[in-house]
C-alpha positions, -999 to 999 in steps of 0.1 A, spaced: -735 3 -853 -702 12 -838 -720 29 -809 -739 -4 -801 -707 -24 -800 -690 2 -779 -718 3 -754 -719 -36 -752 -681 -34 -746 -685 -8 -719 -714 -25 -701 -697 -60 -702 -665 -46 -689 -682 -29 -660 -700 -60 -651 -668 -81 -653 -651 -56 -631 -680 -59 -605 -678 -96 -605 -639 -96 -602 -639 -70 -573 -667 -87 -552 -650 -120 -550 -620 -124 -526 -608 -154 -546 -604 -132 -577 -581 -108 -558 -558 -136 -550 -558 -147 -587 -552 -112 -599 -524 -106 -575 -507 -139 -584 -510 -132 -621 -496 -97 -618 -467 -109 -597 -459 -136 -622 -462 -111 -651 -437 -88 -634 -413 -115 -625 -414 -129 -661 -407 -94 -676 -380 -88 -650 -364 -122 -658 -363 -115 -695 -349 -80 -688 -321 -93 -666 -313 -120 -690 -310 -94 -718 -288 -69 -701 -268 -92 -678 -247 -108 -706 -254 -142 -692 -259 -154 -727 -236 -134 -749 -248 -121 -783 -284 -132 -775 -313 -107 -772 -348 -118 -763 -374 -91 -772 -399 -82 -745 -432 -87 -763 -464 -104 -752 -454 -137 -768 -421 -141 -750 -435 -128 -717 -466 -151 -721 -443 -181 -727 -421 -173 -696 -453 -166 -676 -468 -199 -685 -437 -222 -684 -414 -203 -659 -377 -212 -663 -382 -239 -689 -399 -211 -709 -368 -191 -708 -347 -221 -718 -372 -227 -747 -369 -191 -760 -332 -192 -757 -330 -225 -775 -352 -213 -802 -332 -181 -806 -300 -201 -808 -313 -226 -834 -332 -201 -856 -308 -172 -855 
């Protein structure tokens, strides 16, 4: 049964890659997403190690990076505020 699910996963991944690489619109979306992801992670990294907020450390994990990726600068403020209130 595991082989069946693995083969379905591989086939669907290959078909998804074909669809994404054919369309020029998807290249723009992928490039934009990758750029925002790198900028969000970089912003959190700089915030952690710059000492801008003393005594505050925001972990780099998918939830925090996703929040900053989705909300931008207000996402950083949200995470800092939650960290300040909860901890």
